[in-house]
C-alpha positions, 0 to 999 in steps of 0.5 A: 580835761574831758579826754583825760576823764574819757581816758579813765572812765573805766577805773573811775567808775570802778572807784565809784561803783566800789565806794559807793556800796561801801558801808560807812559809819554814820551813813545808814542810807548807803544800803538804800542808795544803788548806783548813788554816792552819799557824802560820807562815801565821797569823803571816804574815797578822798581820803582813801585817795590821800588827798585830805590834808597837806603833803608837807611839801612846802606848797599850798595843797592842803584840802579840808573836810569842809572843802570836800564836802563844798565840792560834793555840794557844788556838783549837785544838779537841780534835777530830781530822780523822779520815783526813785527820789520819792522812794528815797525821801519816804523810806530814808528822809533823803533828797537828791541833793544828798546823793551824787550820780555818776556825772556829778561825782566827775564834777566833784572830782574836778572841783576837789583838784581845783581846791586842793592845789590852789597855786594860780601858776598851775594849770587847772587841767593839771590840778584835775589830772593830779586828782584823777591819779590819786583816786585811780591809784588808791588802794581803797577797796572793800 
């Protein structure tokens, strides 16, 4: 799995950079979070990759917005961002738990893959690879 993430690093980072700079309705903090991704931006990325909902292929692959929010929250680390976080708390009333760094984004992608395809017979690495492929090949550009 790590090798697959490494092989796709540049494309995944480009998506992270593109979507973390997008203006998403109801996300007034997006402009203040350079280099960080907010929950609405992450949901937008997953939606543009056509991962939300079900493929109607007769398999259990439904992904809900609640599950995407859970993946975002579960990928959060305990550590704070120091002075940068203090600025966000003061200016936008945000904590580091409402923002996603690039390493947390990689973890959240893995979690989305595990939530999207729930079949126990399918290898977790394969589920994550399908998710990475969907994100890398998505057409959600600015």
